[in-house]
Biopython code that builds the backbone (N, CA, C, O; Angstrom):
import numpy as np
from Bio.PDB.StructureBuilder import StructureBuilder

atoms = [
    (1, "MET", "N", (0.805, -1.148, 0.138)),
    (1, "MET", "CA", (-0.223, 0.116, 0.127)),
    (1, "MET", "C", (0.919, 1.273, -0.165)),
    (1, "MET", "O", (2.077, 1.192, 0.248)),
    (2, "PRO", "N", (0.459, 2.219, -0.846)),
    (2, "PRO", "CA", (1.438, 3.426, -0.763)),
    (2, "PRO", "C", (1.234, 4.422, 0.211)),
    (2, "PRO", "O", (0.116, 4.643, 0.676)),
    (3, "VAL", "N", (2.195, 5.007, 0.532)),
    (3, "VAL", "CA", (2.412, 6.038, 1.710)),
    (3, "VAL", "C", (2.246, 7.342, 0.975)),
    (3, "VAL", "O", (2.909, 7.702, 0.003)),
    (4, "ARG", "N", (1.088, 8.128, 1.682)),
    (4, "ARG", "CA", (0.970, 9.599, 1.182)),
    (4, "ARG", "C", (0.743, 10.603, 2.471)),
    (4, "ARG", "O", (0.410, 10.306, 3.619)),
    (5, "ALA", "N", (1.010, 11.781, 1.944)),
    (5, "ALA", "CA", (1.149, 12.652, 3.103)),
    (5, "ALA", "C", (-0.289, 13.737, 2.700)),
    (5, "ALA", "O", (-0.771, 13.899, 1.579)),
    (6, "ILE", "N", (-0.709, 14.326, 3.910)),
    (6, "ILE", "CA", (-1.992, 15.272, 3.643)),
    (6, "ILE", "C", (-1.415, 16.325, 4.644)),
    (6, "ILE", "O", (-0.735, 16.233, 5.666)),
    (7, "ARG", "N", (-1.891, 17.233, 4.026)),
    (7, "ARG", "CA", (-1.526, 18.895, 4.882)),
    (7, "ARG", "C", (-2.554, 19.376, 5.290)),
    (7, "ARG", "O", (-3.696, 19.227, 4.855)),
    (8, "GLY", "N", (-2.075, 20.151, 6.402)),
    (8, "GLY", "CA", (-3.587, 20.955, 6.699)),
    (8, "GLY", "C", (-2.761, 21.988, 7.843)),
    (8, "GLY", "O", (-1.641, 21.763, 8.300)),
    (9, "ALA", "N", (-3.715, 23.276, 8.194)),
    (9, "ALA", "CA", (-3.362, 24.108, 8.842)),
    (9, "ALA", "C", (-4.378, 24.873, 9.470)),
    (9, "ALA", "O", (-5.387, 24.917, 8.767)),
    (10, "THR", "N", (-4.496, 25.623, 10.768)),
    (10, "THR", "CA", (-5.156, 26.282, 11.226)),
    (10, "THR", "C", (-4.594, 27.354, 12.043)),
    (10, "THR", "O", (-3.376, 27.459, 12.184)),
    (11, "THR", "N", (-5.399, 28.127, 12.568)),
    (11, "THR", "CA", (-4.881, 29.220, 13.405)),
    (11, "THR", "C", (-5.746, 29.237, 14.876)),
    (11, "THR", "O", (-6.850, 28.760, 15.138)),
    (12, "VAL", "N", (-4.893, 29.900, 15.625)),
    (12, "VAL", "CA", (-5.657, 29.798, 17.219)),
    (12, "VAL", "C", (-5.860, 31.596, 17.232)),
    (12, "VAL", "O", (-5.273, 32.346, 16.452)),
    (13, "GLU", "N", (-6.702, 31.980, 18.167)),
    (13, "GLU", "CA", (-7.075, 33.376, 18.568)),
    (13, "GLU", "C", (-6.012, 33.687, 19.568)),
    (13, "GLU", "O", (-5.430, 34.757, 19.394)),
    (14, "LYS", "N", (-5.682, 33.022, 20.488)),
    (14, "LYS", "CA", (-4.810, 33.018, 21.615)),
    (14, "LYS", "C", (-3.876, 31.937, 21.711)),
    (14, "LYS", "O", (-4.044, 30.770, 21.359)),
    (15, "ASN", "N", (-2.759, 32.531, 22.290)),
    (15, "ASN", "CA", (-1.639, 31.728, 22.609)),
    (15, "ASN", "C", (-1.909, 30.939, 23.895)),
    (15, "ASN", "O", (-1.153, 31.121, 24.849)),
    (16, "SER", "N", (-2.978, 30.033, 24.000)),
    (16, "SER", "CA", (-3.446, 29.174, 25.398)),
    (16, "SER", "C", (-3.515, 27.931, 24.883)),
    (16, "SER", "O", (-3.602, 27.530, 23.722)),
    (17, "VAL", "N", (-3.448, 27.235, 26.204)),
    (17, "VAL", "CA", (-3.633, 25.673, 26.361)),
    (17, "VAL", "C", (-5.086, 25.241, 25.368)),
    (17, "VAL", "O", (-5.120, 24.449, 24.427)),
    (18, "GLU", "N", (-6.098, 25.972, 25.887)),
    (18, "GLU", "CA", (-7.340, 25.872, 25.567)),
    (18, "GLU", "C", (-7.430, 25.773, 24.160)),
    (18, "GLU", "O", (-7.835, 24.767, 23.577)),
    (19, "ASP", "N", (-6.959, 27.078, 23.476)),
    (19, "ASP", "CA", (-7.115, 27.318, 22.014)),
    (19, "ASP", "C", (-6.225, 26.210, 21.127)),
    (19, "ASP", "O", (-6.624, 25.562, 20.159)),
    (20, "ILE", "N", (-4.911, 26.187, 21.744)),
    (20, "ILE", "CA", (-4.074, 25.229, 20.829)),
    (20, "ILE", "C", (-4.739, 23.813, 20.554)),
    (20, "ILE", "O", (-4.895, 23.258, 19.466)),
    (21, "MET", "N", (-5.125, 23.326, 21.959)),
    (21, "MET", "CA", (-5.904, 21.888, 22.083)),
    (21, "MET", "C", (-7.112, 21.979, 21.056)),
    (21, "MET", "O", (-7.076, 21.297, 20.032)),
    (22, "HIS", "N", (-8.024, 22.695, 21.288)),
    (22, "HIS", "CA", (-9.394, 22.950, 20.642)),
    (22, "HIS", "C", (-8.952, 22.819, 19.251)),
    (22, "HIS", "O", (-9.160, 21.722, 18.733)),
    (23, "GLU", "N", (-8.371, 23.742, 18.532)),
    (23, "GLU", "CA", (-8.037, 24.120, 17.098)),
    (23, "GLU", "C", (-7.352, 22.898, 16.625)),
    (23, "GLU", "O", (-7.741, 22.354, 15.591)),
    (24, "THR", "N", (-6.379, 22.436, 17.293)),
    (24, "THR", "CA", (-5.433, 21.234, 16.696)),
    (24, "THR", "C", (-6.485, 19.954, 16.497)),
    (24, "THR", "O", (-6.707, 19.478, 15.383)),
    (25, "LYS", "N", (-7.052, 19.500, 17.623)),
    (25, "LYS", "CA", (-8.079, 18.504, 17.635)),
    (25, "LYS", "C", (-9.292, 18.819, 16.269)),
    (25, "LYS", "O", (-9.486, 17.927, 15.443)),
    (26, "LYS", "N", (-9.856, 19.834, 16.196)),
    (26, "LYS", "CA", (-10.685, 20.052, 15.208)),
    (26, "LYS", "C", (-9.932, 19.924, 13.691)),
    (26, "LYS", "O", (-10.512, 19.408, 12.736)),
    (27, "LEU", "N", (-8.792, 20.375, 13.626)),
    (27, "LEU", "CA", (-8.062, 20.257, 12.355)),
    (27, "LEU", "C", (-7.920, 18.492, 12.208)),
    (27, "LEU", "O", (-8.290, 17.848, 11.227)),
    (28, "LEU", "N", (-7.369, 18.003, 13.293)),
    (28, "LEU", "CA", (-7.018, 16.485, 13.051)),
    (28, "LEU", "C", (-8.480, 15.742, 12.445)),
    (28, "LEU", "O", (-8.610, 15.031, 11.448)),
    (29, "MET", "N", (-9.321, 16.111, 13.261)),
    (29, "MET", "CA", (-10.618, 15.357, 13.151)),
    (29, "MET", "C", (-10.848, 15.586, 11.601)),
    (29, "MET", "O", (-10.842, 14.653, 10.797)),
    (30, "GLU", "N", (-11.052, 16.919, 11.250)),
    (30, "GLU", "CA", (-11.403, 17.124, 9.643)),
    (30, "GLU", "C", (-10.440, 16.693, 8.604)),
    (30, "GLU", "O", (-10.721, 16.549, 7.414)),
    (31, "ILE", "N", (-9.417, 16.521, 9.085)),
    (31, "ILE", "CA", (-8.453, 15.521, 8.095)),
    (31, "ILE", "C", (-9.029, 14.170, 8.308)),
    (31, "ILE", "O", (-9.486, 13.731, 7.252)),
    (32, "VAL", "N", (-9.141, 13.492, 9.151)),
    (32, "VAL", "CA", (-9.361, 12.029, 9.084)),
    (32, "VAL", "C", (-10.950, 11.775, 8.794)),
    (32, "VAL", "O", (-11.253, 10.657, 8.378)),
    (33, "GLN", "N", (-11.928, 12.691, 8.976)),
    (33, "GLN", "CA", (-13.057, 12.461, 8.256)),
    (33, "GLN", "C", (-13.140, 12.818, 6.869)),
    (33, "GLN", "O", (-13.759, 12.034, 6.150)),
    (34, "ALA", "N", (-12.597, 13.938, 6.302)),
    (34, "ALA", "CA", (-12.414, 14.392, 4.878)),
    (34, "ALA", "C", (-11.973, 13.200, 3.904)),
    (34, "ALA", "O", (-12.429, 12.943, 2.790)),
    (35, "ASN", "N", (-11.034, 12.583, 4.568)),
    (35, "ASN", "CA", (-10.284, 11.517, 3.749)),
    (35, "ASN", "C", (-10.455, 10.042, 4.076)),
    (35, "ASN", "O", (-9.806, 9.143, 3.542)),
    (36, "ASN", "N", (-11.570, 9.849, 5.183)),
    (36, "ASN", "CA", (-12.137, 8.493, 5.722)),
    (36, "ASN", "C", (-10.918, 7.751, 5.931)),
    (36, "ASN", "O", (-10.651, 6.814, 5.180)),
    (37, "ILE", "N", (-10.111, 8.096, 6.930)),
    (37, "ILE", "CA", (-8.862, 7.575, 7.565)),
    (37, "ILE", "C", (-9.014, 6.725, 8.683)),
    (37, "ILE", "O", (-9.629, 7.222, 9.625)),
    (38, "ASN", "N", (-8.602, 5.552, 8.816)),
    (38, "ASN", "CA", (-8.744, 4.680, 9.840)),
    (38, "ASN", "C", (-7.349, 5.159, 10.781)),
    (38, "ASN", "O", (-6.262, 5.482, 10.300)),
    (39, "LYS", "N", (-7.659, 5.115, 12.063)),
    (39, "LYS", "CA", (-6.450, 5.494, 13.082)),
    (39, "LYS", "C", (-5.226, 4.730, 12.639)),
    (39, "LYS", "O", (-4.162, 5.328, 12.474)),
    (40, "ASP", "N", (-5.345, 3.331, 12.425)),
    (40, "ASP", "CA", (-4.178, 2.375, 12.328)),
    (40, "ASP", "C", (-3.615, 2.706, 11.067)),
    (40, "ASP", "O", (-2.527, 2.155, 10.895)),
    (41, "ASP", "N", (-4.086, 3.594, 9.906)),
    (41, "ASP", "CA", (-3.669, 3.880, 8.692)),
    (41, "ASP", "C", (-2.507, 4.918, 8.746)),
    (41, "ASP", "O", (-1.731, 5.124, 7.814)),
    (42, "ILE", "N", (-2.482, 5.602, 10.063)),
    (42, "ILE", "CA", (-1.866, 6.790, 10.307)),
    (42, "ILE", "C", (-0.328, 6.196, 10.645)),
    (42, "ILE", "O", (-0.163, 5.262, 11.430)),
    (43, "ILE", "N", (0.805, 6.888, 9.922)),
    (43, "ILE", "CA", (2.072, 6.108, 10.100)),
    (43, "ILE", "C", (2.676, 7.377, 11.090)),
    (43, "ILE", "O", (3.303, 6.939, 12.055)),
    (44, "SER", "N", (2.606, 8.631, 11.026)),
    (44, "SER", "CA", (3.412, 9.467, 11.756)),
    (44, "SER", "C", (2.373, 11.101, 11.530)),
    (44, "SER", "O", (1.512, 11.207, 10.657)),
    (45, "VAL", "N", (2.675, 12.046, 12.377)),
    (45, "VAL", "CA", (2.250, 13.460, 12.078)),
    (45, "VAL", "C", (3.173, 14.438, 12.588)),
    (45, "VAL", "O", (3.423, 14.433, 13.793)),
    (46, "ILE", "N", (3.689, 15.243, 11.851)),
    (46, "ILE", "CA", (4.199, 16.206, 11.998)),
    (46, "ILE", "C", (3.738, 17.499, 12.283)),
    (46, "ILE", "O", (3.144, 18.052, 11.358)),
    (47, "PHE", "N", (3.867, 18.140, 13.369)),
    (47, "PHE", "CA", (2.956, 19.635, 13.544)),
    (47, "PHE", "C", (4.179, 20.507, 13.483)),
    (47, "PHE", "O", (5.324, 20.098, 13.679)),
    (48, "SER", "N", (3.825, 21.798, 13.182)),
    (48, "SER", "CA", (4.824, 22.811, 13.212)),
    (48, "SER", "C", (3.830, 24.203, 13.562)),
    (48, "SER", "O", (2.702, 24.382, 13.102)),
    (49, "ALA", "N", (4.519, 25.061, 14.434)),
    (49, "ALA", "CA", (3.734, 26.090, 14.972)),
    (49, "ALA", "C", (4.629, 27.250, 14.723)),
    (49, "ALA", "O", (5.842, 27.070, 14.614)),
    (50, "THR", "N", (3.954, 28.741, 14.604)),
    (50, "THR", "CA", (4.824, 29.641, 14.503)),
    (50, "THR", "C", (5.346, 29.992, 15.829)),
    (50, "THR", "O", (5.031, 29.275, 16.780)),
    (51, "LYS", "N", (6.277, 31.239, 16.044)),
    (51, "LYS", "CA", (6.935, 31.372, 17.199)),
    (51, "LYS", "C", (6.205, 31.758, 18.077)),
    (51, "LYS", "O", (6.573, 31.646, 19.246)),
    (52, "ASP", "N", (4.728, 32.430, 17.695)),
    (52, "ASP", "CA", (4.107, 32.969, 18.680)),
    (52, "ASP", "C", (2.984, 32.052, 19.543)),
    (52, "ASP", "O", (2.279, 32.487, 20.454)),
    (53, "ILE", "N", (2.999, 30.645, 19.014)),
    (53, "ILE", "CA", (2.593, 29.603, 19.912)),
    (53, "ILE", "C", (3.509, 28.755, 20.703)),
    (53, "ILE", "O", (4.350, 28.020, 20.184)),
    (54, "ASN", "N", (3.301, 28.894, 22.111)),
    (54, "ASN", "CA", (4.089, 28.189, 22.833)),
    (54, "ASN", "C", (3.703, 27.546, 24.073)),
    (54, "ASN", "O", (4.413, 26.826, 24.774)),
    (55, "ALA", "N", (2.228, 27.962, 24.309)),
    (55, "ALA", "CA", (1.698, 27.553, 25.446)),
    (55, "ALA", "C", (1.303, 25.911, 25.558)),
    (55, "ALA", "O", (0.804, 25.515, 26.612)),
    (56, "ALA", "N", (1.511, 25.073, 24.570)),
    (56, "ALA", "CA", (1.408, 23.733, 24.687)),
    (56, "ALA", "C", (1.786, 23.394, 23.319)),
    (56, "ALA", "O", (1.897, 24.220, 22.413)),
    (57, "PHE", "N", (2.008, 21.950, 23.196)),
    (57, "PHE", "CA", (2.489, 21.523, 22.281)),
    (57, "PHE", "C", (1.250, 20.906, 21.388)),
    (57, "PHE", "O", (0.369, 20.383, 22.070)),
    (58, "PRO", "N", (1.075, 20.890, 20.113)),
    (58, "PRO", "CA", (0.041, 20.633, 19.407)),
    (58, "PRO", "C", (-0.131, 19.012, 19.524)),
    (58, "PRO", "O", (-1.219, 18.445, 19.627)),
    (59, "ALA", "N", (1.072, 18.409, 19.491)),
    (59, "ALA", "CA", (0.852, 16.957, 19.861)),
    (59, "ALA", "C", (0.012, 16.360, 20.685)),
    (59, "ALA", "O", (-0.652, 15.338, 20.513)),
    (60, "THR", "N", (0.099, 17.180, 21.734)),
    (60, "THR", "CA", (-0.764, 16.939, 22.941)),
    (60, "THR", "C", (-1.986, 16.556, 22.898)),
    (60, "THR", "O", (-2.519, 15.646, 23.533)),
    (61, "ALA", "N", (-2.642, 17.604, 21.770)),
    (61, "ALA", "CA", (-4.070, 17.349, 21.473)),
    (61, "ALA", "C", (-4.365, 16.178, 20.885)),
    (61, "ALA", "O", (-5.504, 15.751, 21.075)),
    (62, "ALA", "N", (-3.429, 15.379, 20.039)),
    (62, "ALA", "CA", (-3.641, 14.206, 19.311)),
    (62, "ALA", "C", (-3.632, 13.126, 20.303)),
    (62, "ALA", "O", (-4.483, 12.237, 20.264)),
    (63, "ARG", "N", (-2.612, 13.165, 21.282)),
    (63, "ARG", "CA", (-2.392, 12.163, 22.394)),
    (63, "ARG", "C", (-3.630, 12.174, 23.267)),
    (63, "ARG", "O", (-3.975, 11.151, 23.858)),
    (64, "GLU", "N", (-4.437, 13.527, 23.378)),
    (64, "GLU", "CA", (-5.701, 13.480, 24.179)),
    (64, "GLU", "C", (-6.841, 12.906, 23.311)),
    (64, "GLU", "O", (-7.952, 12.730, 23.813)),
    (65, "MET", "N", (-6.597, 12.619, 22.052)),
    (65, "MET", "CA", (-7.673, 11.851, 21.202)),
    (65, "MET", "C", (-7.290, 10.504, 21.153)),
    (65, "MET", "O", (-7.973, 9.746, 20.465)),
    (66, "GLY", "N", (-6.254, 10.043, 21.801)),
    (66, "GLY", "CA", (-6.057, 8.776, 21.839)),
    (66, "GLY", "C", (-5.028, 8.179, 20.983)),
    (66, "GLY", "O", (-4.854, 6.961, 21.019)),
    (67, "TRP", "N", (-4.343, 8.921, 20.226)),
    (67, "TRP", "CA", (-3.237, 8.640, 19.224)),
    (67, "TRP", "C", (-1.975, 8.425, 19.863)),
    (67, "TRP", "O", (-1.014, 9.072, 19.446)),
    (68, "THR", "N", (-1.781, 7.414, 21.051)),
    (68, "THR", "CA", (-0.967, 7.117, 21.849)),
    (68, "THR", "C", (0.139, 6.466, 21.129)),
    (68, "THR", "O", (1.294, 6.511, 21.551)),
    (69, "ASP", "N", (-0.247, 5.786, 19.909)),
    (69, "ASP", "CA", (0.890, 4.603, 19.414)),
    (69, "ASP", "C", (1.098, 5.326, 17.873)),
    (69, "ASP", "O", (1.392, 4.656, 16.883)),
    (70, "ILE", "N", (0.952, 6.396, 17.850)),
    (70, "ILE", "CA", (1.176, 6.996, 16.485)),
    (70, "ILE", "C", (2.521, 7.880, 16.704)),
    (70, "ILE", "O", (2.578, 8.625, 17.682)),
    (71, "PRO", "N", (3.351, 7.813, 16.001)),
    (71, "PRO", "CA", (4.773, 8.867, 16.454)),
    (71, "PRO", "C", (4.366, 10.186, 15.672)),
    (71, "PRO", "O", (3.917, 10.289, 14.531)),
    (72, "LEU", "N", (4.679, 11.258, 16.703)),
    (72, "LEU", "CA", (4.219, 12.346, 16.552)),
    (72, "LEU", "C", (5.458, 13.443, 17.051)),
    (72, "LEU", "O", (6.243, 13.225, 17.974)),
    (73, "MET", "N", (5.422, 14.563, 16.272)),
    (73, "MET", "CA", (6.716, 15.283, 16.303)),
    (73, "MET", "C", (6.359, 16.670, 16.250)),
    (73, "MET", "O", (5.659, 17.009, 15.296)),
    (74, "CYS", "N", (6.706, 17.554, 17.100)),
    (74, "CYS", "CA", (6.468, 19.280, 17.125)),
    (74, "CYS", "C", (7.692, 19.778, 16.712)),
    (74, "CYS", "O", (8.757, 19.214, 16.965)),
    (75, "THR", "N", (7.570, 21.022, 15.959)),
    (75, "THR", "CA", (8.648, 21.955, 15.373)),
    (75, "THR", "C", (8.119, 23.283, 15.227)),
    (75, "THR", "O", (6.920, 23.557, 15.286)),
    (76, "ASN", "N", (9.188, 24.211, 15.008)),
    (76, "ASN", "CA", (8.832, 25.586, 14.748)),
    (76, "ASN", "C", (8.814, 25.706, 13.364)),
    (76, "ASN", "O", (9.584, 25.042, 12.670)),
    (77, "GLU", "N", (7.865, 26.629, 12.808)),
    (77, "GLU", "CA", (7.814, 27.157, 11.552)),
    (77, "GLU", "C", (8.642, 28.108, 11.309)),
    (77, "GLU", "O", (8.896, 28.977, 12.144)),
    (78, "MET", "N", (9.189, 28.060, 10.082)),
    (78, "MET", "CA", (10.071, 29.212, 9.565)),
    (78, "MET", "C", (9.641, 30.443, 9.965)),
    (78, "MET", "O", (8.458, 30.647, 9.695)),
    (79, "ASP", "N", (10.278, 31.434, 10.584)),
    (79, "ASP", "CA", (9.802, 32.709, 10.847)),
    (79, "ASP", "C", (10.118, 33.830, 9.809)),
    (79, "ASP", "O", (11.064, 34.616, 9.861)),
    (80, "VAL", "N", (9.379, 33.773, 9.085)),
    (80, "VAL", "CA", (9.525, 34.492, 7.648)),
    (80, "VAL", "C", (8.540, 35.980, 7.774)),
    (80, "VAL", "O", (7.327, 36.081, 7.960)),
    (81, "PRO", "N", (9.397, 36.854, 7.627)),
    (81, "PRO", "CA", (8.617, 38.080, 8.151)),
    (81, "PRO", "C", (7.265, 38.490, 7.246)),
    (81, "PRO", "O", (7.231, 38.267, 6.036)),
    (82, "GLY", "N", (6.264, 39.053, 7.900)),
    (82, "GLY", "CA", (4.872, 39.098, 7.054)),
    (82, "GLY", "C", (4.117, 37.807, 7.109)),
    (82, "GLY", "O", (2.986, 37.958, 6.648)),
    (83, "SER", "N", (4.346, 36.665, 7.491)),
    (83, "SER", "CA", (3.718, 35.483, 7.451)),
    (83, "SER", "C", (2.627, 35.346, 8.247)),
    (83, "SER", "O", (2.509, 36.142, 9.178)),
    (84, "LEU", "N", (1.649, 34.349, 8.048)),
    (84, "LEU", "CA", (0.651, 34.236, 9.035)),
    (84, "LEU", "C", (1.245, 33.886, 10.503)),
    (84, "LEU", "O", (2.169, 33.180, 10.906)),
    (85, "GLU", "N", (0.334, 34.664, 11.068)),
    (85, "GLU", "CA", (0.865, 34.289, 12.540)),
    (85, "GLU", "C", (-0.200, 33.654, 13.536)),
    (85, "GLU", "O", (-1.398, 33.905, 13.405)),
    (86, "LYS", "N", (0.284, 32.828, 14.529)),
    (86, "LYS", "CA", (-0.491, 31.928, 15.465)),
    (86, "LYS", "C", (-1.082, 31.277, 14.377)),
    (86, "LYS", "O", (-2.196, 31.591, 13.957)),
    (87, "CYS", "N", (-0.251, 30.198, 13.798)),
    (87, "CYS", "CA", (-0.688, 29.024, 12.905)),
    (87, "CYS", "C", (0.038, 27.997, 13.247)),
    (87, "CYS", "O", (1.223, 28.125, 13.554)),
    (88, "ILE", "N", (-0.518, 26.976, 13.237)),
    (88, "ILE", "CA", (-0.395, 25.023, 13.421)),
    (88, "ILE", "C", (-0.511, 24.725, 12.170)),
    (88, "ILE", "O", (-1.510, 25.052, 11.530)),
    (89, "ARG", "N", (0.597, 23.997, 11.598)),
    (89, "ARG", "CA", (0.475, 23.191, 10.325)),
    (89, "ARG", "C", (0.697, 21.749, 10.761)),
    (89, "ARG", "O", (1.240, 21.411, 11.812)),
    (90, "VAL", "N", (0.162, 20.864, 9.732)),
    (90, "VAL", "CA", (0.327, 19.548, 9.941)),
    (90, "VAL", "C", (0.817, 18.651, 8.928)),
    (90, "VAL", "O", (0.344, 18.981, 7.841)),
    (91, "MET", "N", (1.356, 17.936, 8.869)),
    (91, "MET", "CA", (1.562, 16.947, 7.743)),
    (91, "MET", "C", (1.269, 15.430, 8.433)),
    (91, "MET", "O", (1.789, 15.002, 9.463)),
    (92, "MET", "N", (0.612, 14.970, 7.856)),
    (92, "MET", "CA", (-0.041, 13.607, 8.370)),
    (92, "MET", "C", (0.362, 12.393, 7.210)),
    (92, "MET", "O", (-0.268, 12.383, 6.152)),
    (93, "HIS", "N", (1.252, 11.552, 7.417)),
    (93, "HIS", "CA", (1.445, 10.436, 6.691)),
    (93, "HIS", "C", (0.541, 9.285, 6.948)),
    (93, "HIS", "O", (0.122, 8.911, 8.044)),
    (94, "ILE", "N", (0.257, 8.686, 5.563)),
    (94, "ILE", "CA", (-0.898, 7.742, 5.997)),
    (94, "ILE", "C", (-0.562, 6.378, 4.808)),
    (94, "ILE", "O", (0.030, 6.469, 3.732)),
    (95, "ASN", "N", (-1.041, 5.413, 5.312)),
    (95, "ASN", "CA", (-1.238, 4.338, 4.462)),
    (95, "ASN", "C", (-2.270, 4.341, 3.550)),
    (95, "ASN", "O", (-3.321, 4.353, 4.190)),
    (96, "THR", "N", (-2.485, 4.335, 2.323)),
    (96, "THR", "CA", (-3.604, 4.348, 1.352)),
    (96, "THR", "C", (-3.723, 3.931, 0.109)),
    (96, "THR", "O", (-2.609, 3.797, -0.396)),
    (97, "ASP", "N", (-4.595, 3.665, -0.613)),
    (97, "ASP", "CA", (-4.711, 3.405, -1.884)),
    (97, "ASP", "C", (-4.877, 4.452, -2.695)),
    (97, "ASP", "O", (-4.469, 4.417, -3.856)),
    (98, "LYS", "N", (-5.607, 5.695, -2.085)),
    (98, "LYS", "CA", (-5.843, 6.774, -2.923)),
    (98, "LYS", "C", (-4.684, 7.311, -3.466)),
    (98, "LYS", "O", (-3.538, 7.231, -3.023)),
    (99, "LEU", "N", (-5.175, 7.986, -4.687)),
    (99, "LEU", "CA", (-3.946, 8.810, -5.329)),
    (99, "LEU", "C", (-3.769, 10.113, -4.723)),
    (99, "LEU", "O", (-4.674, 10.549, -4.011)),
    (100, "ASN", "N", (-2.758, 10.763, -4.908)),
    (100, "ASN", "CA", (-2.478, 11.919, -4.534)),
    (100, "ASN", "C", (-3.477, 13.003, -4.694)),
    (100, "ASN", "O", (-3.660, 13.847, -3.817)),
    (101, "SER", "N", (-4.224, 12.973, -5.992)),
    (101, "SER", "CA", (-5.248, 13.968, -6.525)),
    (101, "SER", "C", (-6.491, 13.524, -5.840)),
    (101, "SER", "O", (-7.474, 14.209, -6.122)),
    (102, "GLN", "N", (-6.681, 12.569, -5.030)),
    (102, "GLN", "CA", (-7.566, 12.003, -4.374)),
    (102, "GLN", "C", (-8.002, 12.632, -2.918)),
    (102, "GLN", "O", (-9.136, 12.806, -2.470)),
    (103, "LEU", "N", (-6.675, 12.926, -2.309)),
    (103, "LEU", "CA", (-6.515, 13.429, -1.028)),
    (103, "LEU", "C", (-7.087, 14.917, -0.689)),
    (103, "LEU", "O", (-6.905, 15.907, -1.398)),
    (104, "LYS", "N", (-7.704, 14.886, 0.349)),
    (104, "LYS", "CA", (-8.326, 16.036, 0.812)),
    (104, "LYS", "C", (-7.223, 17.147, 1.751)),
    (104, "LYS", "O", (-7.020, 16.605, 2.838)),
    (105, "HIS", "N", (-6.689, 18.110, 1.685)),
    (105, "HIS", "CA", (-5.991, 18.777, 2.419)),
    (105, "HIS", "C", (-6.817, 19.700, 3.037)),
    (105, "HIS", "O", (-7.716, 20.219, 2.375)),
    (106, "ILE", "N", (-6.599, 20.085, 4.596)),
    (106, "ILE", "CA", (-7.593, 20.991, 5.167)),
    (106, "ILE", "C", (-7.112, 22.050, 5.863)),
    (106, "ILE", "O", (-6.277, 21.893, 6.754)),
    (107, "TYR", "N", (-7.664, 23.408, 5.472)),
    (107, "TYR", "CA", (-6.865, 24.621, 5.557)),
    (107, "TYR", "C", (-8.248, 25.079, 6.528)),
    (107, "TYR", "O", (-9.386, 25.012, 6.064)),
    (108, "LEU", "N", (-7.993, 25.505, 7.796)),
    (108, "LEU", "CA", (-9.204, 26.226, 8.507)),
    (108, "LEU", "C", (-8.692, 27.370, 9.098)),
    (108, "LEU", "O", (-7.492, 27.546, 9.308)),
    (109, "LYS", "N", (-9.925, 28.459, 9.478)),
    (109, "LYS", "CA", (-9.781, 29.702, 9.763)),
    (109, "LYS", "C", (-8.794, 30.783, 8.909)),
    (109, "LYS", "O", (-8.996, 30.995, 7.713)),
    (110, "GLU", "N", (-8.054, 31.229, 9.420)),
    (110, "GLU", "CA", (-7.045, 32.277, 8.939)),
    (110, "GLU", "C", (-5.978, 31.530, 7.640)),
    (110, "GLU", "O", (-5.514, 32.076, 6.638)),
    (111, "ALA", "N", (-5.810, 29.943, 8.172)),
    (111, "ALA", "CA", (-4.712, 29.417, 7.435)),
    (111, "ALA", "C", (-5.636, 29.170, 6.178)),
    (111, "ALA", "O", (-5.007, 28.384, 5.469)),
    (112, "ARG", "N", (-6.740, 29.454, 5.624)),
    (112, "ARG", "CA", (-7.197, 29.186, 4.363)),
    (112, "ARG", "C", (-6.454, 30.357, 3.398)),
    (112, "ARG", "O", (-6.427, 30.233, 2.173)),
    (113, "LYS", "N", (-5.996, 31.237, 3.935)),
    (113, "LYS", "CA", (-4.911, 32.207, 3.101)),
    (113, "LYS", "C", (-4.044, 31.423, 2.346)),
    (113, "LYS", "O", (-3.902, 31.560, 1.131)),
    (114, "LEU", "N", (-3.334, 30.426, 3.179)),
    (114, "LEU", "CA", (-2.034, 29.750, 2.626)),
    (114, "LEU", "C", (-2.282, 29.149, 1.323)),
    (114, "LEU", "O", (-1.530, 29.201, 0.349)),
    (115, "ARG", "N", (-3.548, 28.504, 1.415)),
    (115, "ARG", "CA", (-3.756, 27.342, 0.194)),
    (115, "ARG", "C", (-5.139, 27.589, -0.328)),
    (115, "ARG", "O", (-6.004, 26.716, -0.256)),
    (116, "PRO", "N", (-5.396, 28.986, -0.948)),
    (116, "PRO", "CA", (-6.534, 29.369, -1.552)),
    (116, "PRO", "C", (-7.044, 28.341, -2.531)),
    (116, "PRO", "O", (-8.241, 28.071, -2.626)),
    (117, "ASP", "N", (-6.061, 27.753, -3.285)),
    (117, "ASP", "CA", (-6.341, 26.970, -4.277)),
    (117, "ASP", "C", (-7.010, 25.496, -4.028)),
    (117, "ASP", "O", (-7.593, 24.811, -4.869)),
    (118, "LEU", "N", (-6.749, 25.159, -2.515)),
    (118, "LEU", "CA", (-7.392, 23.985, -2.189)),
    (118, "LEU", "C", (-8.651, 23.997, -1.177)),
    (118, "LEU", "O", (-9.341, 23.044, -0.812)),
    (119, "VAL", "N", (-8.744, 25.421, -0.819)),
    (119, "VAL", "CA", (-10.316, 25.718, -0.124)),
    (119, "VAL", "C", (-11.188, 26.072, -0.877)),
    (119, "VAL", "O", (-11.041, 27.091, -1.553)),
    (120, "LYS", "N", (-12.323, 25.305, -0.941)),
    (120, "LYS", "CA", (-13.654, 25.397, -1.400)),
    (120, "LYS", "C", (-14.484, 26.480, -0.842)),
    (120, "LYS", "O", (-15.653, 26.610, -1.205)),
]
sb = StructureBuilder()
sb.init_structure("model")
sb.init_model(0)
sb.init_chain("A")
sb.init_seg("    ")
for serial, (resi, resn, name, xyz) in enumerate(atoms, 1):
    if name == "N":
        sb.init_residue(resn, " ", resi, " ")
    sb.init_atom(name, np.array(xyz, "f"), 0.0, 1.0, " ", f" {name:<3s}", serial, name[0])
structure = sb.get_structure()
């Protein structure tokens, strides 16, 4: 079965544990639902956050969702001047027979500006 990657991103209103957990869980759930992903098909997830988000690790939200046996990693997003603030990005690696063109990448809230070509 091929390995594919799904991208997604969202933003938070505040740098708070509550906002980070809520928005990350929402993003992950939308990616899983939109792509009909079974938890056992998830290989790993990489999270990145802009420098203005440091109240919690986004990966903690996945752990709270029961993703305790999936490798997760958090990192900092590049600090490019003028780039979107308070943004959490995700790259989820999955086993799937779907083609890349069949995958649905999910961009929520202000992160829709990142990929207007993918947002309906």
